[in-house]
Every structure is written in C-alpha cells, then in structure tokens.
Residue, then its C-alpha position, 0 to 999 in steps of 0.5 A: m501557500e493559501n493554507a500553510a498558515e492554518y498549521r502550527p510552527a514546527e518548533e512548537r513541542a507537542p506532548l507524546s499523547q497529542l502525536i497519538k491522536s494525531l495519527g491518521p494519514g500515515v496509518m491509512t498509509a499502510a493500510a493502503a501498502v499492506g495488502g498485496s505486496h505484503l500478504v502475497a508478495s513478502t510471504k511468497a519471498g518467504a516461503i520460496y526463498g527463507w530470509q535471503l530476501a529480508a535485507l533486501i526488504l528493508l532495503v528497499n524501504l529505505f530507499k523508496y522512504p524520501f519520495f513517500r515522506a515528500g507528500v507530507q513536507y510538501t503538504m506541511g510545507t504549503g498547505q497544498s496537495l502533491v496533486e496540485g504540485y503536479s498541475k504547477l509542473g504542467r497540465p499534461y503532468l496532471w493529465v497522465f497522472m490522473a489517467l494512470a490514478s483511474i486505471s489503477a483505481v478500478v483494477n485494483t479496487a477489483a482485485l482486492a475487492l475479490f480477493s477480500a471476498s474470497l477470504l470473507g467466505y470463511f466466516i459466512p456459513f452459507d454459499l455465496s458467490m464470487s460476485a456476492l461476496s464482492a458487492i457485499v465487500l464493496v457495499t460495505c466499503l461504500v457505508i463506512l465511508f460515506a456515514g463518516h468519510y475521513k473520520a471513518l477511514d481514520s479510525l477504521s485504519k487505526i482498529i485494522m493496522a492495531v489488529l493486524t499488528i497484534a494478530t500477525l507478531s502473535a502468529v509469527m510467535v507461535a510458528f517460532s516456538s512451534d516443533a511443527q516447523p517444516v524443515a527442508s530436506a538436506a537432498v534439496e538445493e535451497p533455491s537462490p533469488w539472485t539468478i536470472a530466472a528469479i529476476g521477474f519475482i525479484v522486480v515486481t516484488m520489490g517495485w511493489m515494495p511498500a506500494p506504488i510511489e503514487i500513493s504518496s498523493l493519497t497521503s498527501m490528500w488525506l493529511k490536507s484532510q485532517s488538517s480542516h478538522q484538526a490542529v496538525t503541525a510538521r513534526s505530529a504530521l512526520f511522526d504520525f508518516n514515520v510511525g505508518y512507513i516504519g510499521t509497514a516495512l516491519l511487517a513485510i518482515v514479519f510476512l516474510s517470517l511467516g512465509a519462512l517459518v510456515l511454508h519454506g522447505s515444506g514442498v508444497e508447490l505455490s499457488k500462482s494467483g494471489i487469492g489461491f496463495s492466501h488460502q494456500l498460507v491459510g491451510m498450510y499454516a492450520s496444518t503444521i500449526g494446528e487447526w485452531s489456527r485456520y481462523l487466526i490467520a483467516v482474520i490477518a489476511f481479511f483485515c489486510i486486503f479490506g483495509s487496502t480495499i477500503t483505503v484505495i477507494d477512498g484515497y484514489a477517488r480523492v486524488v482523481s477528484e481533485s486532478q478533475r477540479l485543477l483541470r477544469n479550474q476550480p476553486e474548492m473541491n466538491p465533497k460530491t464529486t469524491q463521493n461520485w468518483m467512490w461509486f464510479i471506482s466501485a461500479l467499475a470494478l464490480g463490473i468486472i468481477v461480475f462480467w470480466a473476472s477471467a480477464l481481472l489477472p491480465m488488467l492486474n498484471f498490466a496495472m502492475v506493470l504500469a505502476f511499475v515502470t511510471t514509479p520512477f517518474f513519479a519519484l522523480l517528480n516529488f524529488i523535484l517538488v520538495t527541493k526546488t518548493p521553498l519549505p520551513k526548515a523542519l520540513a526542507v529537504g536535507n543533505k542526508l536525505k537528499l544523498l539517500s533520495v538520489i541512490g533511490l533514484i538510482y535504485l528505481f530507475g535501475f530496476l526499471a533498466l533490469f526490468v525492461w531487459w528481463k520483460w523484452i530484451m532478454 
C-alpha cells in the first residue's frame, strides 16, 4: 500500500474534462492491442467469413474484460504494479513471467518493426531495403521514447488512436456507400467458420483478441508511471481503461467491416503473411473504391502498426526492468535500466530482421502459440490477485464481475483445450 495514499479517493467526482485529461494508460493499451490482432486478424475474419464472426469477436472482448481491468484495480488499490503482485505469489511466477515477457518483447518488436517498415515504403519516393526501413522505424521509436518517455508515449498514443479511429471510420463509410463493393457469386458456397478446418484460424484470432492478457501488466506499469506525474482517482483510471478497451472492441468490428465490405466474396486468394495481407488489403481497397483511397488505407495500416511498435517497446521494457528489480530486491526501478532494456530489445529485434529474416515467421508463430497457451494462466493469476487482495469498494470485484471472470476463465481454458486437441491430438 506504499503508494496508495497518493491517489485521491474514488468517491471524489471529477468533472468530465478532468477525466478526459487523465486519459493515458488505457489509450496506450489500445494502441498496443490494435496491431496484428485488428489490422490482420479482424480484417481477415471479415474477408473470409463476412459478418459471421462479429458476435464472437465482441463476446471474446467481453470475456477478457475482467482480466485486463485487473491491472487497473490492483494498481489503483495497492499502489503497486501487477508485476509486484506476481512476485508476492512467489519468485518462480516472476521468473516465468520475465522469461515469457522477454521472448515476446523481442519477437513481437521484430515482427511489428518489419510490418511498419513494409508500410513505410509507401511514403518514401526512393527504394530502401527492409532492414534500413526497420532501422528507421526502431530509431524513431527510441528517439520519441527517450525524448519524453511516458509523456511522449502518452501524447503520441492519443494522436495515433484519434487519427486511426477517424481514418478507419471514414474508410468504412466510403465502403458502405460505394457501389463497387464485391458481391459473392451465388454459385460459390459461403464458407463457414464453424468447421474443424477453421479451428486453427478461430483459435489464434480469438486468443489474440484484443491482445494477450500479459498486456495487462503493461497497463499496470503505465498507470503507476502516470500517477507519479498527475493526480489519478479510481474513477478516472477506470474511465480511461474503459475508453481504451471498448474502443479496441469497436475498432475490431470496424476492421472486420473493412474485410467484409472490400474483400469478402471478391474471389481474391488471401496472403498468409501479415505483411503480404496488409499490402493486399491496400491494393484491393484501391481497386474497389478508387485509387485515391490507397494512401488512406496505407496511413491507417501504418499508424496502426507503428503505434503498436512503440508501445510494445516501452511497455515490455518497463515490465522486464521491473521484474529484474524485484528479483534483485532493489527498492526502486532505475529509469536508466528501462532505457537499456529498450535498446537491448530493439537491437535484438533489428538483428533478427537483418540476419534471420527468414526465421521471423516461425519465431512469431512460436511467440503467438506461447502467448496463447499462457494467457489463461495469466488471467487466473490476475483473478487471484484482485479477489484475494483487500481493495477499496470502488475497485473491488463485485458479484457480476466475478461471474464474468469465471465465465471468462472457462472460455480461455476451454479454447486452450480446443487448441491442444487441434494442434497435437487431432
């Protein structure tokens, strides 16, 4: 409870303008979440199955809600991060968390940097290699983070999410009003997502929607950092989280709409790689709606992935640095250590792109499977922390939230069992 006294009581009613000013960690979480899971997975879901998965995507976001919210509840109620909570459960939990976070940090940063670089090529009038473009992306991220650290990321995330939301909604409105929408041939049978053949796509898409639950630890660290710069209440923190989380759920449906309106029924064979699919989406949209829209969609895609890249570098560096501090029993986290982790994660990611680009896809698949398999266990850890820790009434887990948590755990472990059966038993 060392920092809890610094937070104002939840009963204090802040005006709406103050709540808007307090937006930060929730929006940054949204920026981290809307990368591959939205641009690729949601759009592909719409492109392949039309509107059939819309309800399932909303349900998945609902079932995961309590476990992402736990990061806000625990940090606001105790003044400590989720990582500190994991350490209290036992050092083995912390070691496992640090190892998983380190692997995810490097592989995801490499994938997102390469993804961003491929889209950056749209806006550069001369040819550069993917390695050079990736280096530009990573250096830009580090310069922004080192120049202002939390404040820079906070401001940039708000700008990115605002531009992304406006541009994406504009694109969908154009697609709805366009007479050039592709129409599926009546002779072609509508593919169904409710088959054994579709299990792999469904499981991975749902497992990463809106993001792996370990991202909740990043939210927790950002919230703790925010509290050192400005006054934060339970109400403002939960408002910020809800805006970001609900926003990611709605954006998932918007991206699904893009796929359903632009690509579904077009007869185009979809690329299996995220990078190839993003370029395919840009090109297909331009040919369907008009060549003028090419750069609009490219801007949407770039901001989507660049925002994820910068927040992933910052967030993972924070949680790994915090884990290191706790394992060494140090009283406070050294900002220099966090910056060193940012350099280290970015350097390893660039090394993978330069020297092992062909191995990136297998490594990303490994990281995705690893994150998917561990997600139910992190959800359970978060549930244990917020239910076993005495929290103020405004932050405590009520009966409705507890019921939703139980349903969510059944969903997550059920999907894990389904994935294990599909991947290794069937």
